[in-house]
C-alpha positions as CSV (number, residue, x, y, z in Angstrom):
1,M,-26.9,-3.2,-28.9
2,L,-24.6,-4.9,-26.4
3,E,-24.4,-8.7,-26.2
4,R,-22.1,-11.2,-24.5
5,K,-19.1,-12.5,-26.3
6,I,-17.6,-15.8,-25.1
7,V,-14.1,-16.9,-26.1
8,T,-13.0,-20.4,-25.0
9,G,-10.0,-22.7,-25.1
10,D,-6.6,-21.8,-26.6
11,A,-8.1,-18.7,-28.2
12,A,-9.1,-17.3,-24.8
13,R,-5.7,-17.9,-23.3
14,Q,-4.0,-16.4,-26.4
15,D,-6.1,-13.2,-25.9
16,I,-5.1,-13.1,-22.3
17,V,-1.5,-13.5,-23.1
18,E,-1.6,-10.8,-25.7
19,G,-3.4,-8.4,-23.3
20,M,-0.7,-9.0,-20.7
21,Q,2.1,-8.4,-23.2
22,Q,0.6,-5.1,-24.2
23,L,0.3,-4.1,-20.6
24,A,3.9,-5.1,-19.9
25,R,5.2,-3.1,-22.8
26,A,3.3,0.0,-21.6
27,V,4.6,0.0,-18.1
28,A,8.2,-1.2,-18.8
29,V,9.2,2.2,-20.1
30,T,8.6,3.7,-16.6
31,Y,10.7,1.2,-14.8
32,G,13.9,2.2,-12.8
33,P,15.9,5.4,-12.3
34,V,16.2,5.9,-16.1
35,G,12.6,5.1,-16.8
36,R,10.5,7.6,-18.8
37,M,7.3,9.6,-18.0
38,V,4.0,8.6,-19.6
39,A,1.4,11.2,-20.4
40,L,-2.1,10.2,-19.2
41,E,-5.2,11.7,-20.7
42,G,-7.4,13.6,-18.2
43,H,-11.1,12.7,-17.9
44,D,-14.1,15.0,-17.9
45,G,-12.1,18.0,-19.0
46,A,-9.2,17.5,-16.5
47,L,-5.7,18.3,-17.5
48,P,-3.4,15.4,-18.7
49,T,-1.0,14.2,-16.1
50,L,2.5,12.8,-16.2
51,S,3.6,9.7,-14.3
52,R,6.5,7.3,-14.0
53,D,4.5,4.9,-11.8
54,G,3.7,1.6,-13.5
55,L,0.5,1.0,-11.6
56,T,-0.8,4.5,-12.3
57,V,-0.1,3.9,-16.0
58,A,-1.7,0.4,-15.9
59,R,-4.9,1.8,-14.4
60,Q,-5.3,4.0,-17.4
61,I,-4.9,1.3,-20.0
62,V,-8.1,0.2,-21.8
63,L,-7.6,-2.2,-24.7
64,E,-9.9,-2.3,-27.7
65,D,-10.3,-6.1,-27.6
66,P,-12.5,-6.8,-24.5
67,A,-11.0,-10.2,-23.8
68,Q,-7.5,-8.8,-23.8
69,N,-8.7,-5.9,-21.7
70,S,-10.1,-8.3,-19.1
71,A,-6.5,-9.7,-18.6
72,V,-5.3,-6.1,-18.0
73,R,-7.9,-5.5,-15.4
74,I,-7.2,-8.7,-13.6
75,A,-3.4,-8.1,-13.6
76,C,-3.9,-4.6,-12.2
77,E,-5.7,-6.2,-9.3
78,A,-2.5,-8.2,-8.5
79,A,-0.4,-5.0,-8.7
80,E,-2.9,-3.2,-6.4
81,R,-2.4,-6.0,-3.8
82,T,1.3,-5.4,-4.0
83,H,0.8,-1.7,-3.6
84,D,-1.5,-2.0,-0.7
85,S,0.9,-4.4,1.1
86,V,4.3,-2.8,0.6
87,G,3.8,0.4,-1.4
88,D,6.3,-0.5,-4.1
89,G,7.1,-3.3,-6.6
90,T,3.9,-2.8,-8.7
91,T,5.7,-2.6,-12.0
92,A,7.8,-5.6,-11.1
93,T,4.6,-7.5,-10.3
94,L,3.2,-6.7,-13.8
95,L,6.4,-7.5,-15.6
96,M,7.0,-10.9,-13.9
97,A,3.3,-11.9,-14.3
98,A,3.4,-11.2,-18.1
99,S,6.7,-13.1,-18.4
100,L,5.4,-16.1,-16.4
101,L,2.2,-16.2,-18.4
102,R,4.0,-16.0,-21.8
103,E,6.6,-18.7,-21.0
104,A,4.1,-21.1,-19.4
105,Q,1.6,-20.7,-22.3
106,R,4.4,-21.7,-24.7
107,A,4.9,-24.8,-22.8
108,V,1.2,-25.6,-22.7
109,V,0.8,-25.0,-26.5
110,T,3.6,-27.5,-27.2
111,G,1.8,-30.2,-25.3
112,S,2.8,-29.9,-21.6
113,D,0.2,-30.7,-19.0
114,L,-1.3,-27.4,-17.7
115,N,-1.6,-28.5,-14.1
116,K,2.0,-29.8,-13.9
117,V,3.2,-26.5,-15.5
118,C,1.4,-24.6,-12.7
119,E,2.9,-27.0,-10.1
120,G,6.4,-26.2,-11.5
121,I,5.7,-22.5,-11.2
122,K,4.6,-22.9,-7.6
123,R,7.7,-24.9,-6.7
124,G,10.0,-22.4,-8.4
125,V,8.4,-19.4,-6.8
126,D,8.5,-21.0,-3.3
127,T,12.2,-21.8,-3.7
128,A,13.1,-18.3,-4.9
129,I,11.2,-16.7,-2.1
130,T,13.0,-18.9,0.5
131,H,16.4,-18.1,-1.0
132,I,15.6,-14.3,-1.0
133,R,14.5,-14.4,2.6
134,D,17.5,-16.3,3.7
135,H,19.8,-13.6,2.3
136,T,18.4,-10.5,3.9
137,I,20.1,-8.1,6.3
138,A,18.4,-5.9,8.9
139,C,17.5,-2.3,8.0
140,V,18.4,-0.4,11.1
141,T,20.6,2.6,10.1
142,S,19.3,6.0,9.0
143,E,21.4,5.7,5.8
144,S,19.8,2.4,4.8
145,V,16.3,3.7,5.6
146,Q,17.0,6.7,3.3
147,Q,18.3,4.4,0.5
148,V,15.2,2.3,0.6
149,A,13.0,5.4,0.5
150,E,15.0,6.8,-2.4
151,V,14.5,3.8,-4.5
152,A,10.8,3.5,-3.7
153,S,10.2,7.2,-4.3
154,Q,11.8,6.9,-7.8
155,H,15.0,8.5,-6.7
156,D,13.5,11.7,-5.2
157,K,16.3,12.6,-2.8
158,E,14.4,15.3,-1.1
159,I,11.4,13.2,-0.3
160,A,13.6,10.3,0.8
161,S,15.6,12.5,3.2
162,L,12.4,13.8,4.8
163,L,11.0,10.3,5.2
164,A,14.2,9.1,6.8
165,Q,14.1,12.0,9.2
166,A,10.5,11.4,10.1
167,V,11.1,7.7,10.9
168,T,14.2,8.6,12.9
169,R,12.4,11.2,15.0
170,V,9.1,9.4,15.7
171,G,9.8,5.8,15.2
172,Q,9.2,3.0,12.7
173,Q,5.4,2.8,13.4
174,C,4.9,6.5,13.3
175,V,2.0,8.2,11.6
176,V,3.1,10.2,8.6
177,R,0.8,12.6,6.9
178,V,1.7,13.8,3.4
179,E,0.1,17.1,2.3
180,A,0.6,19.5,-0.6
181,G,3.0,22.3,0.3
182,K,2.3,25.9,-0.3
183,G,5.4,26.6,-2.4
184,R,8.3,24.8,-4.1
185,D,10.1,23.7,-1.0
186,S,9.2,20.6,1.0
187,R,9.4,20.5,4.8
188,L,8.9,18.2,7.8
189,S,7.3,19.1,11.1
190,I,6.3,17.0,14.1
191,Q,2.9,17.6,15.7
192,E,1.2,16.3,18.9
193,G,-1.3,13.6,18.4
194,L,-2.2,10.0,18.9
195,R,-3.0,6.8,17.0
196,I,-6.2,4.8,17.4
197,R,-6.7,1.3,16.0
198,G,-9.7,1.8,13.7
199,V,-10.7,1.5,10.1
200,L,-13.4,3.1,7.9
201,A,-16.8,1.5,8.4
202,S,-17.5,1.8,4.7
203,R,-15.4,2.8,1.6
204,A,-18.3,5.1,0.6
205,F,-16.9,7.7,3.0
206,V,-13.5,8.0,1.3
207,T,-12.5,11.6,0.4
208,D,-9.2,10.8,-1.3
209,E,-9.7,8.0,-3.9
210,H,-6.0,7.9,-4.8
211,F,-4.8,7.0,-1.2
212,V,-8.2,5.4,-0.3
213,K,-8.7,7.4,2.9
214,A,-11.0,9.9,4.5
215,R,-9.7,13.2,5.9
216,L,-11.7,15.7,7.8
217,E,-10.5,19.1,9.0
218,H,-11.7,20.5,12.4
219,P,-14.3,17.8,12.9
220,L,-16.5,17.1,15.9
221,L,-15.8,13.8,17.5
222,M,-18.2,11.3,19.0
223,V,-16.8,8.3,20.9
224,H,-19.0,5.3,21.7
225,E,-17.7,2.2,23.4
226,G,-20.3,-0.3,22.1
227,R,-22.0,-1.0,18.8
228,L,-24.4,1.6,17.5
229,E,-27.7,-0.1,16.7
230,D,-30.4,2.6,16.7
231,P,-30.3,5.4,14.1
232,E,-32.5,7.6,16.3
233,Y,-29.7,7.7,18.8
234,L,-27.5,9.7,16.4
235,V,-30.1,12.3,15.4
236,P,-29.1,14.9,18.0
237,V,-25.4,14.5,17.1
238,L,-26.1,15.0,13.4
239,E,-28.3,18.0,14.1
240,R,-25.5,19.6,16.2
241,A,-22.9,19.0,13.4
242,L,-25.3,20.5,10.9
243,E,-26.0,23.5,13.1
244,M,-22.3,24.2,13.6
245,N,-21.5,23.4,9.9
246,K,-18.7,21.0,11.0
247,P,-17.7,17.5,9.9
248,L,-18.5,14.7,12.2
249,V,-16.4,11.6,13.1
250,I,-18.2,8.8,14.9
251,M,-16.0,6.1,16.5
252,A,-17.7,3.0,17.7
253,S,-17.1,-0.8,18.0
254,G,-19.5,-1.4,15.2
255,F,-22.4,0.0,13.2
256,S,-25.7,-1.7,12.3
257,S,-27.0,-1.6,8.8
258,P,-29.8,1.0,9.6
259,V,-27.2,3.2,11.3
260,L,-24.8,3.0,8.3
261,A,-27.8,3.7,5.9
262,L,-28.6,6.9,7.9
263,L,-25.0,8.1,7.8
264,L,-24.7,7.3,4.1
265,E,-27.9,9.2,3.3
266,N,-26.7,12.3,5.1
267,H,-23.2,12.0,3.6
268,R,-24.5,11.6,0.0
269,Q,-26.9,14.5,0.3
270,G,-24.1,16.8,1.6
271,R,-25.9,17.6,4.8
272,V,-22.9,16.7,7.0
273,A,-19.4,15.5,6.1
274,L,-19.2,12.2,7.9
275,C,-16.6,9.6,8.8
276,P,-17.8,6.5,10.7
277,V,-14.8,4.6,12.3
278,R,-15.0,1.0,13.4
279,L,-12.7,0.7,16.4
280,Q,-10.5,-2.4,16.8
281,P,-9.3,-3.8,20.2
282,G,-5.6,-3.5,21.0
283,V,-3.6,-5.5,23.5
284,G,-5.5,-4.3,26.5
285,G,-9.0,-3.8,24.9
286,L,-10.8,-0.6,24.0
287,S,-11.9,0.9,27.3
288,D,-8.6,2.4,28.4
289,V,-7.7,3.6,24.9
290,L,-11.0,5.3,24.6
291,D,-10.3,7.1,27.9
292,D,-7.0,8.4,26.4
293,L,-8.9,9.6,23.3
294,A,-11.6,11.3,25.4
295,Q,-9.1,13.0,27.6
296,C,-7.1,14.4,24.7
297,S,-10.1,15.5,22.5
298,G,-12.5,16.7,25.1
299,A,-15.1,14.0,24.2
300,K,-17.0,11.8,26.6
301,V,-17.1,8.0,26.2
302,L,-20.7,7.0,25.5
303,G,-22.4,3.6,25.6
304,R,-20.8,2.3,28.8
305,V,-22.7,0.1,31.2
306,D,-23.1,2.9,33.7
307,S,-24.7,5.2,31.1
308,I,-28.2,6.4,31.8
309,P,-30.7,4.1,30.0
310,G,-32.4,5.9,27.0
311,A,-30.2,9.0,27.2
312,R,-29.1,10.5,23.9
313,P,-25.8,12.3,23.3
314,C,-25.7,16.0,23.5
315,A,-23.4,18.8,22.4
316,D,-21.3,18.6,25.6
317,D,-20.5,14.9,24.9
318,L,-18.6,15.8,21.7
319,G,-14.9,16.4,21.4
320,C,-13.0,18.1,18.6
321,A,-9.7,17.7,16.7
322,L,-7.6,19.7,14.3
323,C,-7.6,16.9,11.7
324,I,-8.5,13.2,11.5
325,E,-7.4,10.8,8.8
326,V,-8.5,7.2,8.5
327,S,-8.2,4.5,5.8
328,T,-9.6,1.1,5.1
329,S,-6.4,-0.5,6.5
330,E,-4.5,1.9,8.7
331,S,-4.8,3.5,12.1
332,V,-6.8,6.7,12.7
333,V,-4.8,9.9,13.2
334,I,-6.0,12.4,15.8
335,L,-4.5,15.9,16.2
336,G,-5.6,18.0,19.1
337,E,-6.8,21.5,19.0
338,K,-5.4,24.3,21.3
339,G,-4.7,23.0,24.7
340,Q,-4.8,19.4,23.8
341,P,-1.0,18.8,23.6
342,E,-0.9,19.5,27.3
343,A,-3.6,16.8,27.8
344,V,-1.5,14.3,25.8
345,G,1.6,15.1,27.8
346,E,-0.3,14.7,31.1
347,R,-1.7,11.4,30.0
348,I,1.8,10.1,29.0
349,H,3.2,11.2,32.4
350,L,0.4,9.3,34.3
351,L,0.8,6.2,32.3
352,S,4.6,6.3,32.6
353,E,4.3,6.6,36.4
354,A,1.8,3.7,36.6
355,L,4.1,1.5,34.5
356,K,6.9,1.7,37.2
357,T,4.7,-0.1,39.7
358,M,3.2,-2.8,37.4
359,A,4.2,-6.4,37.8
360,D,1.8,-8.0,35.4
361,D,3.3,-8.5,32.0
362,G,0.0,-8.3,30.2
363,L,-0.9,-5.0,31.8
364,K,2.6,-3.7,31.0
365,E,2.2,-4.5,27.3
366,S,-1.2,-2.8,27.3
367,V,0.2,0.4,28.8
368,L,3.2,0.4,26.5
369,E,0.9,0.2,23.5
370,R,-1.1,3.1,24.8
371,L,2.1,5.1,25.4
372,S,3.1,4.3,21.8
373,M,-0.2,5.6,20.5
374,L,0.0,8.7,22.6
375,G,3.7,9.6,22.4
376,S,4.9,8.7,18.9
377,G,3.8,12.0,17.5
378,I,2.6,12.8,14.0
379,A,5.1,13.6,11.3
380,L,3.8,16.0,8.6
381,I,5.6,16.2,5.3
382,E,4.5,19.1,3.2
383,V,5.5,18.3,-0.4
384,G,6.5,21.3,-2.5
385,A,6.0,21.5,-6.3
386,D,5.5,23.9,-9.2
387,S,2.2,22.6,-10.3
388,E,-0.7,20.4,-9.1
389,P,0.2,17.4,-11.4
390,E,3.8,17.5,-10.0
391,S,2.5,17.8,-6.4
392,S,0.2,14.8,-6.9
393,E,3.0,12.7,-8.3
394,R,5.5,13.6,-5.5
395,R,2.9,12.9,-2.8
396,R,2.4,9.5,-4.3
397,R,6.1,8.9,-4.3
398,A,6.3,9.9,-0.6
399,Y,3.6,7.4,0.3
400,N,5.3,4.6,-1.6
401,G,8.6,5.5,0.1
402,L,7.0,5.3,3.5
403,Q,5.4,1.9,2.8
404,A,8.8,0.6,1.6
405,I,10.6,1.8,4.7
406,R,8.1,-0.1,6.9
407,A,8.5,-3.2,4.8
408,A,12.3,-3.0,5.0
409,M,12.3,-2.6,8.8
410,Q,9.9,-5.5,9.1
411,D,11.8,-8.1,7.0
412,G,15.2,-6.6,6.1
413,V,16.7,-5.6,2.8
414,V,18.4,-7.3,-0.2
415,P,20.4,-6.0,-3.2
416,G,18.3,-3.8,-5.4
417,G,18.1,-3.4,-9.2
418,G,16.6,-6.9,-9.6
419,T,19.8,-8.5,-8.2
420,A,18.1,-10.4,-5.4
421,A,15.8,-12.1,-8.0
422,L,18.7,-12.9,-10.3
423,R,20.7,-14.6,-7.4
424,A,17.8,-17.0,-6.8
425,I,17.9,-18.3,-10.4
426,P,20.8,-20.8,-9.9
427,V,18.9,-22.3,-6.9
428,V,15.6,-22.5,-8.9
429,E,17.5,-24.0,-11.8
430,Q,18.2,-27.2,-9.8
431,L,14.4,-27.9,-9.8
432,A,14.4,-27.8,-13.6
433,M,16.2,-31.1,-13.6
434,S,13.0,-32.8,-12.7
435,D,12.2,-35.9,-14.6
436,D,8.7,-34.5,-15.4
437,V,9.0,-32.3,-18.5
438,A,5.9,-30.2,-17.7
439,V,7.0,-29.4,-14.2
440,A,10.4,-28.5,-15.5
441,A,8.8,-26.2,-18.0
442,G,7.0,-24.4,-15.2
443,V,10.2,-24.0,-13.3
444,R,12.0,-22.5,-16.3
445,S,9.1,-20.0,-16.6
446,V,10.0,-18.8,-13.1
447,M,13.7,-18.5,-14.0
448,Q,12.8,-16.3,-17.0
449,A,10.5,-14.2,-14.8
450,L,13.2,-13.7,-12.2
451,K,15.3,-12.1,-15.0
452,T,12.7,-9.7,-16.2
453,P,13.0,-6.9,-13.7
454,A,16.8,-6.6,-14.1
455,M,16.5,-7.0,-17.9
456,T,14.0,-4.2,-18.2
457,L,16.0,-1.9,-16.0
458,I,19.1,-2.4,-18.0
459,A,17.4,-2.2,-21.4
460,N,15.8,1.1,-20.4
461,S,19.3,2.5,-19.9
462,G,20.2,1.6,-23.5
463,V,22.6,-1.2,-22.6
464,D,22.4,-4.8,-23.9
465,P,21.0,-6.6,-20.8
466,E,22.2,-10.2,-21.4
467,P,25.9,-9.8,-20.6
468,V,25.1,-7.7,-17.5
469,V,22.6,-10.2,-16.2
470,D,24.9,-13.1,-16.7
471,R,27.7,-11.4,-14.8
472,V,25.5,-10.2,-11.9
473,M,23.6,-13.5,-11.5
474,Y,26.7,-15.3,-10.3
475,G,28.2,-12.5,-8.3
476,D,28.4,-12.4,-4.5
477,G,26.8,-10.3,-1.8
478,Y,25.9,-6.8,-2.9
479,Y,27.9,-6.8,-6.0
480,G,25.7,-5.6,-8.9
481,Y,25.1,-3.1,-11.7
482,D,23.9,0.5,-11.3
483,V,22.0,1.4,-14.5
484,A,22.2,5.1,-13.8
485,R,26.0,5.1,-13.5
486,Q,26.3,2.2,-16.0
487,A,28.9,0.7,-13.6
488,Y,29.5,-2.4,-11.5
489,G,30.1,-2.3,-7.8
490,D,28.8,-2.5,-4.3
491,L,25.1,-1.7,-4.4
492,R,25.1,-0.5,-0.8
493,V,27.6,2.1,-1.8
494,F,25.4,3.1,-4.8
495,G,22.4,3.2,-2.5
496,I,20.5,0.5,-4.4
497,I,18.8,-1.7,-1.9
498,D,15.2,-3.1,-1.8
499,P,13.0,-4.3,1.0
500,A,13.0,-8.1,0.9
501,L,9.2,-8.0,1.5
502,V,8.7,-5.9,-1.7
503,V,10.6,-8.4,-3.8
504,T,8.9,-11.5,-2.4
505,T,5.4,-9.9,-2.4
506,A,5.8,-8.9,-6.1
507,L,6.9,-12.4,-7.1
508,Q,4.1,-14.1,-5.0
509,N,1.4,-11.9,-6.5
510,A,2.8,-12.2,-10.0
511,S,2.7,-16.0,-9.9
512,S,-0.7,-16.0,-8.3
513,I,-2.3,-14.0,-11.1
514,A,-0.3,-15.8,-13.8
515,I,-1.5,-19.2,-12.7
516,A,-5.1,-17.9,-12.4
517,L,-5.0,-16.6,-16.0
518,L,-3.2,-19.6,-17.3
519,R,-6.0,-21.8,-16.0
520,S,-8.7,-19.7,-17.6
521,Q,-10.5,-21.7,-20.3
522,G,-12.9,-19.0,-21.3
523,V,-13.5,-15.3,-21.3
524,C,-17.0,-13.8,-21.2
525,V,-17.1,-10.1,-22.2
526,M,-19.5,-7.5,-23.6
527,A,-19.2,-7.1,-27.3
528,R,-20.9,-4.6,-29.6
529,D,-23.3,-6.2,-32.1
530,A,-22.0,-5.8,-35.6
């Protein structure tokens, strides 16, 4: 029989700290270019997999003690946020969170005021983030883009090179699809297509849990400008998709609860593969963008003011596409079938001509956004591998590399290998001179956490980290230590740079979860009755 077990006070925090330390030890071995693989047991008869990704390993950890396991689950949520935001820095998030929690707990146990320790952590983290942001440089060259991708993809040079080529050819905000290749070789191709601002109406329609997205091949496409309120309105469309045995993508401004319930029921029963997409307005609103989509896919825009009252959609109102991908956070990808690339080209030509005669800045911005959606192209990277586990691992690396590139182009880059965090320590140390002992203890916790990524990287290479950290911490510019070569030098020459946004996001999320766990005075878990 299962019953609730409640642990409170210092005992609860001690369980939380111990759970975090076990998690940190498990993921630390994967960290950096000399990190090791971890074998992960398969579920329901699936083959075991190998991974060097800290978050992937952390997701598989289940501790016997339920209170300690609760801390692991909460910490994984912080790493997930880092992953969703910037695609990299998840292991650093977990390592710094564990360090912050351990050091702060020591201060609290010795009598420091909990709230003031947390205040010191916040001050130290804010100061470190400001220092890191103030020392970024722009990421504009193809070489720096490839270096960022190489670090984020765990030093997979082939994947990094393809990502850099993709961004160079179709732009920073390009849509990049990553698929399993048919052989050992990986390759890049550019396809015609367009981007639409839209997200999954419900996570229940996800087809790829790892990347949290839905992907449908050769779907029918329904485009509706307004909100769908009446389930009966969709019946002819569902029947048509069932008759043709094709997936169906429905794009609309919104979906009522009864409409979503109808779609979920059909989806769960396997009648029709469905993907409802909630459209989001761009600079110029939805109407013109939907015209672009309709023109390129062969669909008709339904639900407009001039529509015939009471009319239901028919087969002629539906468009088609080669492939559609949509996630809970990113744009929809549309790839046209035969003949559609010409439609895209014609649309681009018309908009470009109209742009020449426009005087209104607002209209220009709207047209430029539409041109970006139509003309950026779709980069397809087919990842080669010798086995399915290797293919899955390399595709994950490619996704992380792409996210890191975008983060680097957004906020610039800093020295990698934990160097940027180390350089912030002397600045944070000035805060530790506070007259308040508890606040100073919180600041010192941040100083120790800032050392953790570099210390772990160096320790994994078999070198004593303390002398290296002391030497790099007070260095200048991009001077640092390459753990793979076991040599000091210019990190830009070594290709070791990190997006500033990855470093600051990891630190911010680590401190957030550490403070939340530190303030936990009780843990309520399920325990088996002895």
